[in-house]
N, C-alpha and C positions, 0 to 999 in steps of 0.2 A: 466828314465821319461816316454821318449814314447815308445810306443807299436803298433804295427801294427792291424787295425783294425779288427775281424774275419769279415767271411762272413755268419756264420748263426746271426739271429737276437738276441739280448743280456737279458736277463732277465730285464732290465726297461723297453725295448719297448714290452714285452708281457705282462708285468704289464700296464702300461698305454694302449694297448689296453682292457684287462680287465675289466679296471676302466670305460672306453669308454662303453663295452655293459653292465657292472652292473648296471651304475647309471638308464637307464628308468626302470628295472624292480625295482631297490630300491622303484623307486616312484609311482608306483603299477596304474601307468597310460600306455593306448597304445599309440603307436607308432602312427604317421600318416606317408605319403608318402611322401607331400608334404615338401618342402627346404624352409630354415625361412628365412621370405620375407623381403628387408633390405627398407629403406623409398622410395628409388626411385620407388620401386614395380618390381626390378629387382628378378629372378627366378635364385636360385643358379645353378641347376643343369643346365641351358641352359646357353650357352656361348654366345647368340646374342645379337647385339649394343641394348643400351637400352639409354634413356636422361639422363640429368645431374641429381641428385638429385634435388628436389624441396627447403630442405632447407638444408644449412650448417652452423655453427657456427664458423669457424676460424676468421673472418673477422670483428666480434662484440664481442666476447664471450659468443652468445648466439644466440639461432636459430633464422635462418633470410634466408628468401625466396632469393635465387642464384641471382636476376631478380634486387634486392633490394642491390647488394654490389655493390659497385664501385672498390673495388679492383678485380685484376685478381687471380683466385684461381684455381687452376687444381681439377679436383674431379677423384681421380681413385677409380671406382665402384667395386662392388664386383664381377662381374663376369670379370672384365678386372684382379683383381687380381686372382683369380683361372685359367684366362684361360693362364697367361702370363708364359713361361717356367722359373724356378727361382730355384735357390739355397737359397737366403735369401733375404732380407726385400730389400734392394739397388736394385738387380735383376728388381726388381718392380717397382720400383720409378725411374731408369735411362730407362726403355721401355715405359713409360706412362707418363711423367713428365718432365717440364721444368727444371732440376736439372742439375748438373756436380757431377761428381761423383768421389774417389778413393777408389779403390777397390785391395784389397791384395788378397794373399792366406791365408788360415790358419783365417777366421773369424773377417776381421777388415776391417770395411768400413764407410765412411762420406759423406755428402753431401754439396755443394753449390749453390747459387742461386743469379742470375743475377753479373753475374762476381766477387763476393767475393768468394775467392778459397775455395773447399773443408775439409773440417779437421774432426780426426777420435778419438781426444784424447783432455784431457781438459775441465774442466770443466768450462769455458769461450768458445762459438763457433758462430760464424758469423750467422748460421742458428739454429732457435728455433727447440729442438725436443718433440713435447707432446704427450700423448695418455688420449683420451678424455677430452682433454682442461688441463688437470695437468703436468708437469716434466716428462720426460720418464725415469728419474733416471738412464740414461747410456748415456755415450759418442760414442759410439760405434756401429753404426744403426746395424749389424748382430746378438747383441744378442735380436732383437726386432721379434718377432714374426709373420706372416700371418695367422694362423689358425681361428683365433676372430675374423678379424678385416669385417666389413662393407663397408667402405670404409676409403679412406685416402685423405686429405683435402693439398692440398699443395699453400701454400700465397705466392706470388712471391710480393717483397719487404718489406720495413721496417713497423715491427709491433713495436715497443720500448713504443706508445703511450697505446698498450694496455699490453704487456707480457714483457717489460721491458729489460733488457741486452741480450743480446745473438740474439736477433731477427733485426738483422741490414740489411740481406739479405731476408729474409722470414722465414716461419712458415712452417714444416712439421708436420700437427696433426694426427693421426690415432684412428680410431672412429671404437669402439669396438662393440659387438651385444649385446643386451638389449631384450633376448628372451622370450616374452608370451605367452599364450594360451598354445595348446596340443603340448605334448613334439615331438621333429623332431630332427633328428641325422643323422650325415655324417659319414663313413668310408672312407678308401682309404686305398691300398697297392702298390708301385712305385718300380720298378727296372730298372736299367738301365746299359751303358755301365762306366767302371772304378771302377766297384762292387759298383754301386750304391745302395742304400736301404732306403726306407723311409716307415713309417708308422706314416695316421696322423688320427686324427678324433674328430668331436666335437659332442655334445649333448645339447639340452638347450631348455627352455620350462617354465610351469607353473606347480609345486607339490601341489600348492593348491591356494585358491583366495589373497592370501598375500605372500607367496612366489614361486619366479621364479630364476632361474639360470643357467648358461652357464659354459661348459666346453669345453674345447680345450687341446690337449696334440698334440706332434709332435716328433716322433725318426726321427734321419736323419744321414745316414754315409755314406762316399765314400773314394775308394782308391786311389791311387797317381794317379793324373787325368795327362791326353792326350793333351797335346798341340796342335794349328792349326796347326805347322812344322810337324805333326804327332808322335815326341819323348814326352816320358812320363816323367812327371816332378818328381824326385824322392823326395819322403819324403811332401808332399803336402794332407795327408790322414784327414780325422776328423770325430769324433763321439759325437753328440749333441744332448741334450733334450732340448723341449721347452713345457712348459705347463701355463695355465692362469685357473683362476676358479672366478667368479663372482656369488653372493647372492645378490637377491634386496628383499626386503619388503616392502608391502604397507602399510603404517602405517594407512593412513586414503584415502577418494577419493582424497586429493594434496598434500596427503605427500608419500614421498618413500625415501628408506635408500638404498643405495648402497654401497655393498663391492668390491673388485677385488686385486687379487692378480697375480703375474704372476714369472715364476721361468726361466732361462737358465741353463744349467750346459754343458759343455764341458770338455774332461777330457785327455789330452793327443793330444791337436789339434796340427799336425804339421804344423810349420812354415817357408820352403823351404829359404826364403832370396832371394837377388836380385840373377839374372840368369847369373848375369857375373861373380859371384863367385863359380858356380857350386853347388858342393858339401863340400866347405867349410863355410857355412855362415848359417847354419841350427840350427833352435829351436824349442820347442814346449813350448806352453802354457794348464794351464789350469785356465778356463774362469767360474766364476761363477756371477748370476745375480738375485737376487728380487725384488720385487717391489710392495707392497699393498697401498690401499687407501681406506678412507671411505669416502662417498659421501652423503649430507643431502639435498634434492630438496622438494620445496614448492610452492605452492600460498597462498596468503593473498592479498584478492580482488585484485587489477592491480598491483601487485607487483611479480614476479617470484623471490624466493630467495635460495641460493644456501649456503653451509657450507662445507668445503673438506681438509680431515688432509692426508698427505701421508709420509712415508718414504720407503726408500730403500738403497741395497749396489751392488755394483761393486766390486768383487776380483779380481786378476789376479795374479799366479805364472809363471814365463819363466824359464824355463830351454836353456842351451846350449848344443847343440847337436855334432857339430863341428863347428872350427872357424880358421878360417885363422890366429890369431895371439895368439894361444896358441904355445906350445912348444911341439915338439916330446913328446909321452906315456903320454901323459893328457889324463885322464879316463873320457869319458862320458857318459852318460850325467852328467851335475852338474846345480845343479838351480843356474840362475844368477841374478834377480830381480825381483819382483812384485810392487804390490801399491793394494790399496783401497780405493775407493772412498763413499761416503753417502751423502746421501741427506736425508731432513723433511721439513715441511713446511706446513702450513694453508692458505687457502683462502677462501675468504668471498665475496658474492658479490649479490646485487640488480639489478633486469630489469624492472623497472617501464616504465609499458604502461599507460602514464599518457593521451593520447587523440589515437583518434584510427590510426594516419598515427605517432605517434609520439612516442618515446621510448628512455629512459634514462637507460643507464647502468653504474652504479657504484661500485666499489669496492677494497679489499685491499689484497694483495699479501706478505706474510714473507715468508722466506725460508733460510734454513742453507746447506752450502753443503763443504765437506771436502773431503781431499786430504791426503794420507798418502803413504811415500814410502818406499819402504826397497831395499836393496843389500846385496849380498853372496859372500864369497870367493867361491875357489875351495872345499872347504872342508864344506862348506854347513853352517861356521859361518856368523854370520850378521854382516855387514861393514857400515861404513856410505854409506849415498844413495845420488846421483849425487845433489838431490833439497832437500828443506826442506818441513817440514810437512806442509800443507797451509788450514785453513777457510774461505769462504767466508759468510756474511750476509746481507742479502738484505729485506728492508720493501720498497712497492711499492702501492700509492693510484692510481688510474684511474678513469676516467670519460668519456663515449662517448653517445653524443647526434647523435638519428639517428630521419633523418624527410625523411616520403615520402610524395608530394606533387601530385594533379591533376592526382589523381586514379594510383600513383605510377607512371607515366612517370617520375615526378625529386626525384629524392633520394638527399639528403644532409646528409653528417656524418660530426661531428666535433668531436674531443676526445683532453685529454692530460693526463701524465702520470708520477708524482716526485718519483723517488726513490734514495734513502739512501743507499747506499752499501759501507761496511766494508769487506777490505780484509789485514786478518792477514797469518805471517808468524809463525809459533810454533816453540818452543822448540823442536828439533828435535834428536834423542840418536845416538850418535855416528858421528854427524855433528855438530862441533864445530868450523868450517870457516865462522859461519855469526852470527849476532845480529840480534835474530827476534824484531820483528816491526810489523806498521800496517799502512794503509791508508784509509780514508775516501773517498767515491766519493759522489756525490750529482749531479742528471739531471734530468730535464724538458724536457718529450718529445713528442712534438703537432702532429696530424694529422688532415688531411682535405682528406673528397671525395667527387665527384660529377657524377652523372650519369642524362643524358636525353634522352628518348626517343624523336628520330626526325621523326618518321611516314616514312610510306615504309619500316619499319622492321628494320632500322639504330637508332642505339643506343650510343653517344657519352659518355667517362666516362673519369673522372681525379682524380689524389691525389697527396698528399703530404705527406710525413711524413720525421718523425728524429729518427734516432737510433743510438745504444752505444754499446759499448763493453768495459768491463776490462780487465786489462793484468794479466793474468795466472801467479801464483806465481812461475811457473821455467823462464818465462820471467822479472819477477823480480829479482831472486835471485837463488843461485845454482850455480854448475860450474860443466862440463862434460869434462874428458881428455881422449883422445884415441890416439894410439899411430898406423900413416902407412905410410910403407917403411921408418924409421927411422923421421918420422915429425911428431913432438906434433899438434893436433888437439884437440883444446879448445873451447867450447859453454860456456857463462858465462850470467849470468842476469843481468840487469839493473833497480837497485830500484829507478830510476828517470822517469820510463815510466806513461805518461798520457792514459787515458780512449781512445780507438777510437770513434769517431762521425761522422753521416752521415747526408745528405740529400740528399733524392732523389724526385723527381717528375716523373708520367707518364702521356699519355695522349693517348686514342685510341680510336677509330670506330670499332662498332660492326654492323654485318647484319645478321638474320635471318629471315629464310621462312621455310615452309613446308618440306623443303629437305635440305637447307643448314644451315651451322652457322659457319660463318667466324667474326674473330676479329684481329686486330693488332694495339700494343698498340708499343711506341717508349717510355722508360725511360730512366733518366740522373741521376746520383747518384754522390755525392762529397763526399769526405771522408778527416775528418782531423784527423791530428795524429795517421795515420796509422800505426799498427804497423809490421814492418816487423825485418828479420834475414839481418847484414850487418855482411863484414867481416873488423874488424878494423886493424890487423895487418895478411899480406900474406906476407912470406920469404920461403926460404926453409926450414928453420931449425922449422919452427913455422907459424899455423895459428890459428886465435883469432877471434871468431865469437859471435858477440851479439844481442840484442836486442833495435829497436830505433823506435822513432817516426817520421815516412817519413813525407814531410810537406804536401804533400796531395794525392787520387789518384781518377782516373776519371774513373767511366765506364758508356758507352752508350752503346744501344743495341735495336734492333727490337723483338718483337716477334711474333709470327703468331699462330693462332686456326684456323682452318677450318677441317667442318664434312659436309660428303656428305652424306644421306641415300639413295641412288639410286634407290631402290627397297625395298620393302617390307622384315625385316631381314637382310637388309645387308650395311652396309657403310663404307667409305673410309675416315679416318681421316688425315690430315697434320699439323703436328705442331713443333714448334721449335724454338730456340732464334740463331739471327745475332748479335754477339759482334760487335760494332763501334770501343768501345774503350773498354781497360782495363787494365789501368796502374797503377804505385806507382812510385809518385816521389821523389830519396833517394837521398838527397842531392839536385844537380843542374843535375840528369840524372832520364831521363823517363823510366823505365823499365817495360817490359809487365809481366801483374801477371801470376804466376805462377800456371797450373794446370789447366786451364779457357780455353776453345779451344775458337777459333775465330767463329764457328760456332755449332750448334747440330740440328739436324732433326730426326723425328720419323713421319715414314707412315706407317698406320695398316690399314688393309682389315680385316674384321671379319662380320661375317653372320652365317645364321644358313640356313638347307634344308632338311626338316622330321629330322627325326632322328639325321640327322650330323649337328656338328656344330664348326668353328675352324675360327684361327686366323693368319694370314702372318705380318709378322711386319720387317720394315727395320729401323736401327738405323747408321746414319753418324756422326762421330762425327770428325769435321776440326783439324788442326794443335796447337796445346800446345806446351808450354814451361814448361822447371823446371829446378832445377838444378843437373849438373853432380856429382855425389859423387862414381863414380870409375873409370872413365879414366884419369890415370898420367896426361895427355898434358891438360887438359880442366876442372880439378877437381873444382869445387867448380861453375863454370862459368854458364851461364844460354844455354841450346841447346835446339831449334827446334825439334819436332817430327811429323812425318807423321801422317797424318789424315787416318782415315778407316772408313770403312762399316759394318756391321754385320748384319746379319736376322737372325731371329729365325719363328718358328713353331709348332702351337700345333689345334691337331684336337681330334674332341670329337665324340662318335657313342653313342648313347643310347639304349641300348639292349633291357630293359625291361622301364616301370614307374621308378624302385627301381635300376638299373644296368647299367651300364655303363663305356665304357674302352677309357680312354684319351691318347693320344700319342703326344707326344714334342717332339722338333728339338731344342735344343738351338745353336747358331751359325751352323747356318743353310749350310752357304757356308764353315765351316772351316776353318775361319781367324786367324793366329798368332796376336793377335793382346794384348795391356793389357790397360786398366785403371789408372794405375801406371808405370811409364818405369821403367823396368827391372823384371816386377812381371807377365809374362803372364797371360792369362786368361785360361780357356779351350775352347778345340778346338772343335769339334763337339761332341755334346751330347744327346745322345738317352733317353727318359723314357716311360714305358708305365705304366700306372698306369689303377688300377681296382677300379671304385667308388661306393658305396652303400649308396642311399639314404635308410632310415627310416622312 
């Protein structure tokens, strides 16, 4: 199944580039040299520091001035996205926002916020992923592109009062472009070490008074990576495509219809496995995702109303390329397992501006998600999967009241949401070891936030919120059996699980003047019925792992954001999180949470001088703990892993008004490190990009 990626550009990449070049000509309109302007007024070709955008949407599900949002929201603007050295979306997030990550070679990544460990699979997660306020319809951040993004909003803290299940730790909301006016386009081509090649482009604007569009496309390929210790990591190459198309129709002066569809396709993506096993645990996968949505927005007197419908699918097929468990003479590769996730739903919302400084947002969400699993024997014949097929259905009603008093000096938000969720295990072909069933959950989640300007540039803010997350089907049912060194390793579901629930409060103080912007926030989260994996049997012959509701968990931490604009066009930013506690109580014993660093800090210097612009960033990740599934002496036990610091550099030179060169250096100091223990990240990576703005 796995084939080495050729050095030349493949036909899909050439076709993508031709489409980008042809679209403006088909529209019969001249191209303009200016870049697409975002809400903050940033100019995309210039990587100069910019102020945060004046309006965000994630904190209230309706456009709200950032100054009127008590919650803490990290905003990553368009210029920061383009200047950040990256191979995928999670690179942009971990280098610019207060998130923890898990990142594997082979296009697999997830994030966590405020002490909730990062996750990368399953229908239910503790950090909610959105695109334009709608479900991202993926459980893997690597399948989401950055080519059509206007900004990223990262809301820290529970948001179940607005978004329901999964938003326990926070929300990552990708805001895409909606270009209108004269057509504009951007094309780029890049090459780098490890045979890295990339073609990117976007085009958008109005083709008539009522019709607008945006298209973005990306082809990306890389050979086997070189790690920070100087060694090449065999079987780590990949070849992927990402596309997105939006069509907008202005039906009337205050009514618009918007359609968007996105596609990810990766074929023969190499997955090298844990480095401890060398060449004995390799795989490859085909990964496809598509999603589409239709959204109607309009204005009726003081009511801003919207109706949205969406559907999407993610499909993966995995093959085994080598395995230490297979007998001699096994023919590789062979198809081993796969899965399909499907999403569909509708959203209705009304934002009623019933007073000059008072707005009521209310709405209805109804969605359905389904998971299907597959497994194959070495001949390719389908056999019983490890876990049952499942379906989750949810209906949620929410309301949030926003007030601003004293000319915006005082802000008060109150909200609540009621969810009814049904989780089903479905009849699954070839899996006869369980009886299909279903469970119903009902949950009401309140929230409150207040913010007060104190004078002298100071602002105080505080929020309270509750969150919850329903169990995944594999946590409820199913069984996986492996054999290692003659020992039987069993993972089994628990049908008696209850939903996790949390309560979080935070309080903070900000200060701002013309040169400085500083905010310090303390947060405290208590979790009940937290779902963790535990060993119920641990003998020399057998290990049995299952899932239980721990008594509780406790997370405490401090977040800092500081930005110093020390001269026109230049800024120095420091942001990070210091965890004071991040622990789970399992039985009568407190256990540190896995994959949650004690501290994470980002220091970013960026600026512009004449035709030059640049960014130098340092990221420090403190010590973490994780379970050891490799070493026989500590197998299944929690181990502590050392902290690390990495840096990246981006320099851009504007050759002319339309042409630019950008050099990016990821992992500047060639550090040997990992985001997930046993899966090292690439060493120093150079990439030279030619950029053409039309």
